[in-house]
N, CA, C, O and the ligand as a Tripos MOL2 file, in Angstrom:
@<TRIPOS>MOLECULE
protein
  301   299    76     0     0
PROTEIN
NO_CHARGES

@<TRIPOS>ATOM
      1 N           5.6890  -17.6070   21.0920 N.3       1 MET1
      2 CA          5.3020  -18.0180   22.4520 C.3       1 MET1
      3 C           4.5570  -19.3530   22.3740 C.2       1 MET1
      4 O           3.4980  -19.4250   21.7510 O.2       1 MET1
      5 N           5.0840  -20.3970   22.9880 N.am      2 PRO2
      6 CA          4.4290  -21.7070   22.8770 C.3       2 PRO2
      7 C           3.1380  -21.7430   23.6790 C.2       2 PRO2
      8 O           3.0160  -21.0510   24.6900 O.2       2 PRO2
      9 N           2.1880  -22.5320   23.2440 N.am      3 PRO3
     10 CA          0.9420  -22.6670   24.0100 C.3       3 PRO3
     11 C           1.1920  -23.4370   25.2970 C.2       3 PRO3
     12 O           2.2020  -24.1260   25.4380 O.2       3 PRO3
     13 N           0.2640  -23.3120   26.2250 N.am      4 LEU4
     14 CA          0.3670  -24.0750   27.4600 C.3       4 LEU4
     15 C           0.3040  -25.5610   27.1240 C.2       4 LEU4
     16 O          -0.6420  -26.0060   26.4740 O.2       4 LEU4
     17 N           1.3020  -26.3370   27.5610 N.am      5 PRO5
     18 CA          1.3900  -27.7190   27.1150 C.3       5 PRO5
     19 C           0.5160  -28.6930   27.8970 C.2       5 PRO5
     20 O           0.3690  -29.8480   27.4960 O.2       5 PRO5
     21 N          -0.0560  -28.2510   28.9880 N.am      6 ARG6
     22 CA         -0.8130  -29.1950   29.8170 C.3       6 ARG6
     23 C          -2.2600  -28.7490   29.9430 C.2       6 ARG6
     24 O          -2.6520  -27.7060   29.4190 O.2       6 ARG6
     25 N          -3.0370  -29.5410   30.6360 N.am      7 HIS7
     26 CA         -4.4750  -29.3680   30.5410 C.3       7 HIS7
     27 C          -5.1110  -28.6730   31.7320 C.2       7 HIS7
     28 O          -5.9690  -27.8090   31.5500 O.2       7 HIS7
     29 N          -4.7160  -29.0260   32.9340 N.am      8 THR8
     30 CA         -5.3560  -28.4360   34.1060 C.3       8 THR8
     31 C          -4.2980  -27.9720   35.1060 C.2       8 THR8
     32 O          -3.1120  -28.2720   34.9710 O.2       8 THR8
     33 N          -4.7620  -27.2340   36.1100 N.am      9 VAL9
     34 CA         -3.8540  -26.7510   37.1470 C.3       9 VAL9
     35 C          -3.1290  -27.9190   37.8220 C.2       9 VAL9
     36 O          -1.9590  -27.7970   38.1850 O.2       9 VAL9
     37 N          -3.8090  -29.0240   37.9870 N.am     10 ALA10
     38 CA         -3.2010  -30.1760   38.6530 C.3      10 ALA10
     39 C          -2.0160  -30.7290   37.8720 C.2      10 ALA10
     40 O          -1.1700  -31.4150   38.4460 O.2      10 ALA10
     41 N          -1.9380  -30.4430   36.5610 N.am     11 ASP11
     42 CA         -0.8550  -30.9620   35.7280 C.3      11 ASP11
     43 C           0.4010  -30.1030   35.7660 C.2      11 ASP11
     44 O           1.4400  -30.5020   35.2400 O.2      11 ASP11
     45 N           0.3150  -28.9370   36.3770 N.am     12 ILE12
     46 CA          1.4980  -28.0830   36.4730 C.3      12 ILE12
     47 C           2.4800  -28.7090   37.4570 C.2      12 ILE12
     48 O           2.0810  -29.1700   38.5270 O.2      12 ILE12
     49 N           3.7530  -28.7260   37.1020 N.am     13 ALA13
     50 CA          4.7620  -29.2590   38.0190 C.3      13 ALA13
     51 C           4.9110  -28.3300   39.2190 C.2      13 ALA13
     52 O           4.6060  -27.1400   39.1390 O.2      13 ALA13
     53 N           5.3840  -28.8880   40.3300 N.am     14 LEU14
     54 CA          5.5130  -28.1100   41.5630 C.3      14 LEU14
     55 C           6.4950  -26.9620   41.4150 C.2      14 LEU14
     56 O           6.3870  -25.9520   42.1100 O.2      14 LEU14
     57 N           7.4530  -27.1150   40.5080 N.am     15 ASP15
     58 CA          8.4490  -26.0480   40.3340 C.3      15 ASP15
     59 C           8.1400  -25.1710   39.1170 C.2      15 ASP15
     60 O           9.0130  -24.4690   38.6070 O.2      15 ASP15
     61 N           6.9050  -25.2210   38.6700 N.am     16 GLU16
     62 CA          6.5150  -24.3710   37.5530 C.3      16 GLU16
     63 C           5.4850  -23.3390   38.0060 C.2      16 GLU16
     64 O           4.8190  -23.5080   39.0280 O.2      16 GLU16
     65 N           5.3720  -22.2750   37.2290 N.am     17 ALA17
     66 CA          4.3660  -21.2630   37.4620 C.3      17 ALA17
     67 C           3.7430  -20.8960   36.1190 C.2      17 ALA17
     68 O           4.2880  -21.2020   35.0590 O.2      17 ALA17
     69 N           2.5970  -20.2380   36.1890 N.am     18 VAL18
     70 CA          1.9130  -19.7990   34.9720 C.3      18 VAL18
     71 C           2.0020  -18.2850   34.8880 C.2      18 VAL18
     72 O           1.7280  -17.5790   35.8580 O.2      18 VAL18
     73 N           2.3840  -17.8020   33.7280 N.am     19 ARG19
     74 CA          2.3740  -16.3580   33.4840 C.3      19 ARG19
     75 C           1.1630  -16.0190   32.6330 C.2      19 ARG19
     76 O           0.8440  -16.7100   31.6650 O.2      19 ARG19
     77 N           0.4950  -14.9350   33.0200 N.am     20 LEU20
     78 CA         -0.6700  -14.4660   32.2660 C.3      20 LEU20
     79 C          -0.4630  -13.0120   31.8890 C.2      20 LEU20
     80 O          -0.1170  -12.1840   32.7320 O.2      20 LEU20
     81 N          -0.6760  -12.7070   30.6240 N.am     21 ARG21
     82 CA         -0.5120  -11.3420   30.1470 C.3      21 ARG21
     83 C          -1.8860  -10.6990   29.9800 C.2      21 ARG21
     84 O          -2.7370  -11.2200   29.2590 O.2      21 ARG21
     85 N          -2.0980   -9.5680   30.6470 N.am     22 CYS22
     86 CA         -3.3210   -8.8010   30.4620 C.3      22 CYS22
     87 C          -2.9760   -7.5330   29.6910 C.2      22 CYS22
     88 O          -1.9330   -7.4620   29.0400 O.2      22 CYS22
     89 N          -3.8420   -6.5440   29.7630 N.am     23 ALA23
     90 CA         -3.6190   -5.3390   28.9660 C.3      23 ALA23
     91 C          -2.4820   -4.4870   29.5120 C.2      23 ALA23
     92 O          -1.9110   -3.6890   28.7690 O.2      23 ALA23
     93 N          -2.1310   -4.6330   30.8060 N.am     24 CYS24
     94 CA         -1.1640   -3.7100   31.3980 C.3      24 CYS24
     95 C           0.1210   -4.3630   31.8850 C.2      24 CYS24
     96 O           1.0990   -3.6520   32.1130 O.2      24 CYS24
     97 N           0.1670   -5.6690   32.0560 N.am     25 ARG25
     98 CA          1.3670   -6.2770   32.6300 C.3      25 ARG25
     99 C           1.3020   -7.7850   32.4740 C.2      25 ARG25
    100 O           0.3220   -8.3330   31.9690 O.2      25 ARG25
    101 N           2.3710   -8.4480   32.9180 N.am     26 VAL26
    102 CA          2.4080   -9.9050   32.9750 C.3      26 VAL26
    103 C           2.4570  -10.3100   34.4320 C.2      26 VAL26
    104 O           3.3160   -9.8500   35.1830 O.2      26 VAL26
    105 N           1.5370  -11.1710   34.8310 N.am     27 ARG27
    106 CA          1.5150  -11.6350   36.2150 C.3      27 ARG27
    107 C           1.9320  -13.1000   36.2700 C.2      27 ARG27
    108 O           1.7100  -13.8580   35.3250 O.2      27 ARG27
    109 N           2.5390  -13.4880   37.3880 N.am     28 THR28
    110 CA          3.0050  -14.8650   37.5710 C.3      28 THR28
    111 C           2.2250  -15.5000   38.7120 C.2      28 THR28
    112 O           2.1420  -14.9480   39.8090 O.2      28 THR28
    113 N           1.6610  -16.6530   38.4400 N.am     29 PHE29
    114 CA          0.9220  -17.3920   39.4620 C.3      29 PHE29
    115 C           1.6040  -18.7290   39.6870 C.2      29 PHE29
    116 O           1.8560  -19.4720   38.7380 O.2      29 PHE29
    117 N           1.9050  -19.0380   40.9510 N.am     30 THR30
    118 CA          2.4370  -20.3610   41.2520 C.3      30 THR30
    119 C           1.2910  -21.3700   41.2440 C.2      30 THR30
    120 O           0.1120  -21.0170   41.2610 O.2      30 THR30
    121 N           1.6880  -22.6310   41.2180 N.am     31 ARG31
    122 CA          0.6920  -23.6970   41.2340 C.3      31 ARG31
    123 C          -0.2220  -23.5730   42.4580 C.2      31 ARG31
    124 O          -1.4350  -23.7550   42.3580 O.2      31 ARG31
    125 N           0.3780  -23.2620   43.6130 N.am     32 ALA32
    126 CA         -0.4100  -23.1580   44.8400 C.3      32 ALA32
    127 C          -1.4150  -22.0040   44.7540 C.2      32 ALA32
    128 O          -2.5430  -22.1180   45.2330 O.2      32 ALA32
    129 N          -0.9990  -20.9050   44.1480 N.am     33 GLU33
    130 CA         -1.9060  -19.7670   44.0070 C.3      33 GLU33
    131 C          -3.0760  -20.1070   43.0860 C.2      33 GLU33
    132 O          -4.2160  -19.7180   43.3420 O.2      33 GLU33
    133 N          -2.7820  -20.8260   42.0300 N.am     34 LEU34
    134 CA         -3.8420  -21.2010   41.1000 C.3      34 LEU34
    135 C          -4.8100  -22.1820   41.7440 C.2      34 LEU34
    136 O          -6.0220  -22.0860   41.5510 O.2      34 LEU34
    137 N          -4.2720  -23.1290   42.5120 N.am     35 VAL35
    138 CA         -5.1500  -24.0820   43.1990 C.3      35 VAL35
    139 C          -6.0750  -23.3350   44.1500 C.2      35 VAL35
    140 O          -7.2640  -23.6430   44.2380 O.2      35 VAL35
    141 N          -5.5230  -22.3440   44.8690 N.am     36 ALA36
    142 CA         -6.3170  -21.5950   45.8360 C.3      36 ALA36
    143 C          -7.3940  -20.7590   45.1490 C.2      36 ALA36
    144 O          -8.4940  -20.6070   45.6810 O.2      36 ALA36
    145 N          -7.0870  -20.2190   43.9790 N.am     37 ARG37
    146 CA         -8.0200  -19.2980   43.3240 C.3      37 ARG37
    147 C          -9.0520  -20.0040   42.4520 C.2      37 ARG37
    148 O         -10.2380  -19.6780   42.5060 O.2      37 ARG37
    149 N          -8.6180  -20.9490   41.6660 N.am     38 VAL38
    150 CA         -9.5330  -21.5510   40.6930 C.3      38 VAL38
    151 C          -9.6930  -23.0550   40.8520 C.2      38 VAL38
    152 O         -10.5740  -23.6520   40.2340 O.2      38 VAL38
    153 N          -8.8410  -23.6820   41.6840 N.am     39 GLY39
    154 CA         -8.9770  -25.1120   41.9230 C.3      39 GLY39
    155 C          -8.1080  -25.9450   41.0010 C.2      39 GLY39
    156 O          -7.6660  -25.4800   39.9500 O.2      39 GLY39
    157 N          -7.8720  -27.1810   41.4100 N.am     40 ARG40
    158 CA         -6.9680  -28.0680   40.6770 C.3      40 ARG40
    159 C          -7.5060  -28.4560   39.3080 C.2      40 ARG40
    160 O          -6.7250  -28.7760   38.4110 O.2      40 ARG40
    161 N          -8.8050  -28.4350   39.1300 N.am     41 ASP41
    162 CA         -9.3950  -28.9410   37.8910 C.3      41 ASP41
    163 C          -9.6170  -27.8650   36.8420 C.2      41 ASP41
    164 O         -10.1550  -28.1500   35.7720 O.2      41 ASP41
    165 N          -9.2110  -26.6250   37.1300 N.am     42 ALA42
    166 CA         -9.4020  -25.5440   36.1540 C.3      42 ALA42
    167 C          -8.5520  -25.8150   34.9120 C.2      42 ALA42
    168 O          -7.3850  -26.1950   35.0120 O.2      42 ALA42
    169 N          -9.1480  -25.6140   33.7630 N.am     43 ARG43
    170 CA         -8.4420  -25.8820   32.5040 C.3      43 ARG43
    171 C          -7.5110  -24.7250   32.1710 C.2      43 ARG43
    172 O          -7.9040  -23.5590   32.2150 O.2      43 ARG43
    173 N          -6.2580  -25.0710   31.8340 N.am     44 LEU44
    174 CA         -5.2780  -24.0320   31.5540 C.3      44 LEU44
    175 C          -5.5660  -23.2850   30.2570 C.2      44 LEU44
    176 O          -5.2070  -22.1150   30.1250 O.2      44 LEU44
    177 N          -6.2020  -23.9390   29.3100 N.am     45 GLY45
    178 CA         -6.4310  -23.2920   28.0320 C.3      45 GLY45
    179 C          -7.2830  -22.0420   28.1390 C.2      45 GLY45
    180 O          -7.1670  -21.1370   27.3130 O.2      45 GLY45
    181 N          -8.1360  -21.9840   29.1480 N.am     46 MET46
    182 CA         -9.0400  -20.8430   29.3090 C.3      46 MET46
    183 C          -8.7910  -20.1080   30.6130 C.2      46 MET46
    184 O          -9.5930  -19.2590   31.0030 O.2      46 MET46
    185 N          -7.7020  -20.4140   31.2900 N.am     47 ILE47
    186 CA         -7.5560  -19.9610   32.6720 C.3      47 ILE47
    187 C          -7.4630  -18.4390   32.7680 C.2      47 ILE47
    188 O          -7.9120  -17.8510   33.7520 O.2      47 ILE47
    189 N          -6.8920  -17.8090   31.7630 N.am     48 GLY48
    190 CA         -6.7700  -16.3550   31.8070 C.3      48 GLY48
    191 C          -8.0960  -15.6340   31.7340 C.2      48 GLY48
    192 O          -8.1770  -14.4470   32.0470 O.2      48 GLY48
    193 N          -9.1380  -16.3390   31.3220 N.am     49 LEU49
    194 CA        -10.4680  -15.7260   31.2180 C.3      49 LEU49
    195 C         -11.2660  -15.8610   32.5030 C.2      49 LEU49
    196 O         -12.3570  -15.3030   32.6200 O.2      49 LEU49
    197 N         -10.7260  -16.6010   33.4730 N.am     50 ARG50
    198 CA        -11.4550  -16.7930   34.7310 C.3      50 ARG50
    199 C         -11.5400  -15.4810   35.4910 C.2      50 ARG50
    200 O         -10.5360  -14.7840   35.6320 O.2      50 ARG50
    201 N         -12.7280  -15.1310   35.9870 N.am     51 PRO51
    202 CA        -12.8670  -13.8840   36.7400 C.3      51 PRO51
    203 C         -12.0080  -13.8530   37.9880 C.2      51 PRO51
    204 O         -11.6320  -12.7740   38.4460 O.2      51 PRO51
    205 N         -11.6810  -15.0330   38.5600 N.am     52 GLU52
    206 CA        -10.8470  -15.0720   39.7590 C.3      52 GLU52
    207 C          -9.4280  -14.5660   39.4790 C.2      52 GLU52
    208 O          -8.7270  -14.1310   40.3920 O.2      52 GLU52
    209 N          -9.0170  -14.6260   38.2250 N.am     53 LEU53
    210 CA         -7.6480  -14.2430   37.8680 C.3      53 LEU53
    211 C          -7.6040  -12.9380   37.0870 C.2      53 LEU53
    212 O          -6.5570  -12.5540   36.5640 O.2      53 LEU53
    213 N          -8.7300  -12.2650   37.0110 N.am     54 ARG54
    214 CA         -8.7500  -11.0080   36.2620 C.3      54 ARG54
    215 C          -7.8600   -9.9680   36.9480 C.2      54 ARG54
    216 O          -7.7660   -9.9290   38.1750 O.2      54 ARG54
    217 N          -7.2220   -9.1410   36.1530 N.am     55 CYS55
    218 CA         -6.2730   -8.1660   36.6720 C.3      55 CYS55
    219 C          -6.9840   -7.1100   37.5240 C.2      55 CYS55
    220 O          -8.0430   -6.6070   37.1490 O.2      55 CYS55
    221 N          -6.3900   -6.7850   38.6690 N.am     56 ASP56
    222 CA         -6.9790   -5.7680   39.5450 C.3      56 ASP56
    223 C          -6.8070   -4.3600   38.9850 C.2      56 ASP56
    224 O          -7.5680   -3.4560   39.3310 O.2      56 ASP56
    225 N          -5.8290   -4.1730   38.1390 N.am     57 ASP57
    226 CA         -5.5210   -2.8260   37.6550 C.3      57 ASP57
    227 C          -6.3180   -2.4580   36.4100 C.2      57 ASP57
    228 O          -6.9900   -1.4260   36.3910 O.2      57 ASP57
    229 N          -6.2530   -3.2870   35.3700 N.am     58 CYS58
    230 CA         -6.9370   -2.9340   34.1270 C.3      58 CYS58
    231 C          -8.2810   -3.6300   34.0020 C.2      58 CYS58
    232 O          -9.1060   -3.2260   33.1820 O.2      58 CYS58
    233 N          -8.5230   -4.6780   34.8030 N.am     59 GLY59
    234 CA         -9.8010   -5.3680   34.7510 C.3      59 GLY59
    235 C          -9.9840   -6.2590   33.5420 C.2      59 GLY59
    236 O         -11.0680   -6.7970   33.3160 O.2      59 GLY59
    237 N          -8.9280   -6.4160   32.7660 N.am     60 GLU60
    238 CA         -9.0290   -7.2020   31.5420 C.3      60 GLU60
    239 C          -8.6630   -8.6630   31.8010 C.2      60 GLU60
    240 O          -7.7900   -8.9430   32.6230 O.2      60 GLU60
    241 N          -9.3170   -9.5920   31.1120 N.am     61 PRO61
    242 CA         -8.8790  -10.9900   31.1720 C.3      61 PRO61
    243 C          -7.5710  -11.1520   30.4100 C.2      61 PRO61
    244 O          -7.1730  -10.2850   29.6340 O.2      61 PRO61
    245 N          -6.9080  -12.2900   30.6510 N.am     62 SER62
    246 CA         -5.6260  -12.5600   29.9850 C.3      62 SER62
    247 C          -5.8550  -13.5420   28.8450 C.2      62 SER62
    248 O          -6.3240  -14.6600   29.0560 O.2      62 SER62
    249 N          -5.5230  -13.1170   27.6530 N.am     63 PHE63
    250 CA         -5.7040  -13.9930   26.4970 C.3      63 PHE63
    251 C          -4.4330  -14.7590   26.1570 C.2      63 PHE63
    252 O          -4.4520  -15.6500   25.3080 O.2      63 PHE63
    253 N          -3.3280  -14.4150   26.8160 N.am     64 GLU64
    254 CA         -2.0730  -15.1310   26.5980 C.3      64 GLU64
    255 C          -1.5920  -15.6870   27.9120 C.2      64 GLU64
    256 O          -1.6430  -15.0090   28.9380 O.2      64 GLU64
    257 N          -1.1210  -16.9310   27.8870 N.am     65 GLY65
    258 CA         -0.5570  -17.5240   29.0840 C.3      65 GLY65
    259 C           0.4550  -18.5830   28.7230 C.2      65 GLY65
    260 O           0.3580  -19.2110   27.6690 O.2      65 GLY65
    261 N           1.4300  -18.7850   29.5950 N.am     66 TRP66
    262 CA          2.4380  -19.8030   29.3580 C.3      66 TRP66
    263 C           3.0390  -20.2160   30.6960 C.2      66 TRP66
    264 O           2.8920  -19.5160   31.6980 O.2      66 TRP66
    265 N           3.7120  -21.3530   30.6990 N.am     67 THR67
    266 CA          4.3120  -21.8510   31.9320 C.3      67 THR67
    267 C           5.8020  -21.5020   31.9610 C.2      67 THR67
    268 O           6.4540  -21.4000   30.9230 O.2      67 THR67
    269 N           6.3170  -21.3230   33.1710 N.am     68 VAL68
    270 CA          7.7440  -21.0520   33.3570 C.3      68 VAL68
    271 C           8.2570  -21.9040   34.5110 C.2      68 VAL68
    272 O           7.5090  -22.2800   35.4140 O.2      68 VAL68
    273 N           9.5490  -22.1960   34.4560 N.am     69 ARG69
    274 CA         10.2080  -22.8630   35.5860 C.3      69 ARG69
    275 C          10.5650  -21.8200   36.6200 C.2      69 ARG69
    276 O          11.1620  -20.7960   36.2860 O.2      69 ARG69
    277 N          10.2130  -22.0590   37.8640 N.am     70 LEU70
    278 CA         10.5890  -21.1480   38.9170 C.3      70 LEU70
    279 C          12.1100  -21.1940   39.0960 C.2      70 LEU70
    280 O          12.7320  -22.2530   39.0140 O.2      70 LEU70
    281 N          12.6800  -20.0290   39.3410 N.am     71 GLY71
    282 CA         14.1160  -19.9570   39.5440 C.3      71 GLY71
    283 C          14.8840  -19.5820   38.3060 C.2      71 GLY71
    284 O          16.0350  -19.1560   38.3960 O.2      71 GLY71
    285 N          14.2630  -19.7320   37.1350 N.am     72 ARG72
    286 CA         14.9390  -19.3180   35.9220 C.3      72 ARG72
    287 C          14.7880  -17.8080   35.7400 C.2      72 ARG72
    288 O          13.7520  -17.2410   36.0880 O.2      72 ARG72
    289 N          15.8010  -17.1670   35.2060 N.am     73 VAL73
    290 CA         15.7150  -15.7350   34.9510 C.3      73 VAL73
    291 C          14.6440  -15.4670   33.9000 C.2      73 VAL73
    292 O          14.6010  -16.1120   32.8520 O.2      73 VAL73
    293 N          13.7940  -14.5150   34.1990 N.am     74 ALA74
    294 CA         12.6940  -14.2040   33.2780 C.3      74 ALA74
    295 C          13.2450  -13.6690   31.9550 C.2      74 ALA74
    296 O          14.2230  -12.9210   31.9490 O.2      74 ALA74
    297 N          12.6340  -14.0400   30.8570 N.am     75 PRO75
    298 CA         13.0800  -13.5390   29.5630 C.3      75 PRO75
    299 C          12.7580  -12.0600   29.3760 C.2      75 PRO75
    300 O          13.0710  -11.4870   28.3320 O.2      75 PRO75
    301 ZN         -3.8210   -5.5570   33.8170 Zn       76 ZN76
@<TRIPOS>BOND
     1     1     2 1
     2     2     3 1
     3     3     4 2
     4     3     5 am
     5     5     6 1
     6     6     7 1
     7     7     8 2
     8     7     9 am
     9     9    10 1
    10    10    11 1
    11    11    12 2
    12    11    13 am
    13    13    14 1
    14    14    15 1
    15    15    16 2
    16    15    17 am
    17    17    18 1
    18    18    19 1
    19    19    20 2
    20    19    21 am
    21    21    22 1
    22    22    23 1
    23    23    24 2
    24    23    25 am
    25    25    26 1
    26    26    27 1
    27    27    28 2
    28    27    29 am
    29    29    30 1
    30    30    31 1
    31    31    32 2
    32    31    33 am
    33    33    34 1
    34    34    35 1
    35    35    36 2
    36    35    37 am
    37    37    38 1
    38    38    39 1
    39    39    40 2
    40    39    41 am
    41    41    42 1
    42    42    43 1
    43    43    44 2
    44    43    45 am
    45    45    46 1
    46    46    47 1
    47    47    48 2
    48    47    49 am
    49    49    50 1
    50    50    51 1
    51    51    52 2
    52    51    53 am
    53    53    54 1
    54    54    55 1
    55    55    56 2
    56    55    57 am
    57    57    58 1
    58    58    59 1
    59    59    60 2
    60    59    61 am
    61    61    62 1
    62    62    63 1
    63    63    64 2
    64    63    65 am
    65    65    66 1
    66    66    67 1
    67    67    68 2
    68    67    69 am
    69    69    70 1
    70    70    71 1
    71    71    72 2
    72    71    73 am
    73    73    74 1
    74    74    75 1
    75    75    76 2
    76    75    77 am
    77    77    78 1
    78    78    79 1
    79    79    80 2
    80    79    81 am
    81    81    82 1
    82    82    83 1
    83    83    84 2
    84    83    85 am
    85    85    86 1
    86    86    87 1
    87    87    88 2
    88    87    89 am
    89    89    90 1
    90    90    91 1
    91    91    92 2
    92    91    93 am
    93    93    94 1
    94    94    95 1
    95    95    96 2
    96    95    97 am
    97    97    98 1
    98    98    99 1
    99    99   100 2
   100    99   101 am
   101   101   102 1
   102   102   103 1
   103   103   104 2
   104   103   105 am
   105   105   106 1
   106   106   107 1
   107   107   108 2
   108   107   109 am
   109   109   110 1
   110   110   111 1
   111   111   112 2
   112   111   113 am
   113   113   114 1
   114   114   115 1
   115   115   116 2
   116   115   117 am
   117   117   118 1
   118   118   119 1
   119   119   120 2
   120   119   121 am
   121   121   122 1
   122   122   123 1
   123   123   124 2
   124   123   125 am
   125   125   126 1
   126   126   127 1
   127   127   128 2
   128   127   129 am
   129   129   130 1
   130   130   131 1
   131   131   132 2
   132   131   133 am
   133   133   134 1
   134   134   135 1
   135   135   136 2
   136   135   137 am
   137   137   138 1
   138   138   139 1
   139   139   140 2
   140   139   141 am
   141   141   142 1
   142   142   143 1
   143   143   144 2
   144   143   145 am
   145   145   146 1
   146   146   147 1
   147   147   148 2
   148   147   149 am
   149   149   150 1
   150   150   151 1
   151   151   152 2
   152   151   153 am
   153   153   154 1
   154   154   155 1
   155   155   156 2
   156   155   157 am
   157   157   158 1
   158   158   159 1
   159   159   160 2
   160   159   161 am
   161   161   162 1
   162   162   163 1
   163   163   164 2
   164   163   165 am
   165   165   166 1
   166   166   167 1
   167   167   168 2
   168   167   169 am
   169   169   170 1
   170   170   171 1
   171   171   172 2
   172   171   173 am
   173   173   174 1
   174   174   175 1
   175   175   176 2
   176   175   177 am
   177   177   178 1
   178   178   179 1
   179   179   180 2
   180   179   181 am
   181   181   182 1
   182   182   183 1
   183   183   184 2
   184   183   185 am
   185   185   186 1
   186   186   187 1
   187   187   188 2
   188   187   189 am
   189   189   190 1
   190   190   191 1
   191   191   192 2
   192   191   193 am
   193   193   194 1
   194   194   195 1
   195   195   196 2
   196   195   197 am
   197   197   198 1
   198   198   199 1
   199   199   200 2
   200   199   201 am
   201   201   202 1
   202   202   203 1
   203   203   204 2
   204   203   205 am
   205   205   206 1
   206   206   207 1
   207   207   208 2
   208   207   209 am
   209   209   210 1
   210   210   211 1
   211   211   212 2
   212   211   213 am
   213   213   214 1
   214   214   215 1
   215   215   216 2
   216   215   217 am
   217   217   218 1
   218   218   219 1
   219   219   220 2
   220   219   221 am
   221   221   222 1
   222   222   223 1
   223   223   224 2
   224   223   225 am
   225   225   226 1
   226   226   227 1
   227   227   228 2
   228   227   229 am
   229   229   230 1
   230   230   231 1
   231   231   232 2
   232   231   233 am
   233   233   234 1
   234   234   235 1
   235   235   236 2
   236   235   237 am
   237   237   238 1
   238   238   239 1
   239   239   240 2
   240   239   241 am
   241   241   242 1
   242   242   243 1
   243   243   244 2
   244   243   245 am
   245   245   246 1
   246   246   247 1
   247   247   248 2
   248   247   249 am
   249   249   250 1
   250   250   251 1
   251   251   252 2
   252   251   253 am
   253   253   254 1
   254   254   255 1
   255   255   256 2
   256   255   257 am
   257   257   258 1
   258   258   259 1
   259   259   260 2
   260   259   261 am
   261   261   262 1
   262   262   263 1
   263   263   264 2
   264   263   265 am
   265   265   266 1
   266   266   267 1
   267   267   268 2
   268   267   269 am
   269   269   270 1
   270   270   271 1
   271   271   272 2
   272   271   273 am
   273   273   274 1
   274   274   275 1
   275   275   276 2
   276   275   277 am
   277   277   278 1
   278   278   279 1
   279   279   280 2
   280   279   281 am
   281   281   282 1
   282   282   283 1
   283   283   284 2
   284   283   285 am
   285   285   286 1
   286   286   287 1
   287   287   288 2
   288   287   289 am
   289   289   290 1
   290   290   291 1
   291   291   292 2
   292   291   293 am
   293   293   294 1
   294   294   295 1
   295   295   296 2
   296   295   297 am
   297   297   298 1
   298   298   299 1
   299   299   300 2
@<TRIPOS>SUBSTRUCTURE
     1 MET1         2 RESIDUE 1 A MET
     2 PRO2         6 RESIDUE 1 A PRO
     3 PRO3        10 RESIDUE 1 A PRO
     4 LEU4        14 RESIDUE 1 A LEU
     5 PRO5        18 RESIDUE 1 A PRO
     6 ARG6        22 RESIDUE 1 A ARG
     7 HIS7        26 RESIDUE 1 A HIS
     8 THR8        30 RESIDUE 1 A THR
     9 VAL9        34 RESIDUE 1 A VAL
    10 ALA10       38 RESIDUE 1 A ALA
    11 ASP11       42 RESIDUE 1 A ASP
    12 ILE12       46 RESIDUE 1 A ILE
    13 ALA13       50 RESIDUE 1 A ALA
    14 LEU14       54 RESIDUE 1 A LEU
    15 ASP15       58 RESIDUE 1 A ASP
    16 GLU16       62 RESIDUE 1 A GLU
    17 ALA17       66 RESIDUE 1 A ALA
    18 VAL18       70 RESIDUE 1 A VAL
    19 ARG19       74 RESIDUE 1 A ARG
    20 LEU20       78 RESIDUE 1 A LEU
    21 ARG21       82 RESIDUE 1 A ARG
    22 CYS22       86 RESIDUE 1 A CYS
    23 ALA23       90 RESIDUE 1 A ALA
    24 CYS24       94 RESIDUE 1 A CYS
    25 ARG25       98 RESIDUE 1 A ARG
    26 VAL26      102 RESIDUE 1 A VAL
    27 ARG27      106 RESIDUE 1 A ARG
    28 THR28      110 RESIDUE 1 A THR
    29 PHE29      114 RESIDUE 1 A PHE
    30 THR30      118 RESIDUE 1 A THR
    31 ARG31      122 RESIDUE 1 A ARG
    32 ALA32      126 RESIDUE 1 A ALA
    33 GLU33      130 RESIDUE 1 A GLU
    34 LEU34      134 RESIDUE 1 A LEU
    35 VAL35      138 RESIDUE 1 A VAL
    36 ALA36      142 RESIDUE 1 A ALA
    37 ARG37      146 RESIDUE 1 A ARG
    38 VAL38      150 RESIDUE 1 A VAL
    39 GLY39      154 RESIDUE 1 A GLY
    40 ARG40      158 RESIDUE 1 A ARG
    41 ASP41      162 RESIDUE 1 A ASP
    42 ALA42      166 RESIDUE 1 A ALA
    43 ARG43      170 RESIDUE 1 A ARG
    44 LEU44      174 RESIDUE 1 A LEU
    45 GLY45      178 RESIDUE 1 A GLY
    46 MET46      182 RESIDUE 1 A MET
    47 ILE47      186 RESIDUE 1 A ILE
    48 GLY48      190 RESIDUE 1 A GLY
    49 LEU49      194 RESIDUE 1 A LEU
    50 ARG50      198 RESIDUE 1 A ARG
    51 PRO51      202 RESIDUE 1 A PRO
    52 GLU52      206 RESIDUE 1 A GLU
    53 LEU53      210 RESIDUE 1 A LEU
    54 ARG54      214 RESIDUE 1 A ARG
    55 CYS55      218 RESIDUE 1 A CYS
    56 ASP56      222 RESIDUE 1 A ASP
    57 ASP57      226 RESIDUE 1 A ASP
    58 CYS58      230 RESIDUE 1 A CYS
    59 GLY59      234 RESIDUE 1 A GLY
    60 GLU60      238 RESIDUE 1 A GLU
    61 PRO61      242 RESIDUE 1 A PRO
    62 SER62      246 RESIDUE 1 A SER
    63 PHE63      250 RESIDUE 1 A PHE
    64 GLU64      254 RESIDUE 1 A GLU
    65 GLY65      258 RESIDUE 1 A GLY
    66 TRP66      262 RESIDUE 1 A TRP
    67 THR67      266 RESIDUE 1 A THR
    68 VAL68      270 RESIDUE 1 A VAL
    69 ARG69      274 RESIDUE 1 A ARG
    70 LEU70      278 RESIDUE 1 A LEU
    71 GLY71      282 RESIDUE 1 A GLY
    72 ARG72      286 RESIDUE 1 A ARG
    73 VAL73      290 RESIDUE 1 A VAL
    74 ALA74      294 RESIDUE 1 A ALA
    75 PRO75      298 RESIDUE 1 A PRO
    76 ZN76       301 GROUP 0 **** ****
């Protein structure tokens, strides 16, 4: 799994989304959702640890994250 290649939410392309894996599932956040929750300047390297993005089900932070192109079939 490649690391997140960019630095902040503002660097995500409009047609990309971020996937975050917690203890129970993988969630997908679009750029707009991330801007609304954590702001454009949030650093992607630590974004899964932000309390705003913590999973509602397991309550765990996400230690893995990666970007995906919207519209592509999920692996
Ligand atoms: Zn979870």
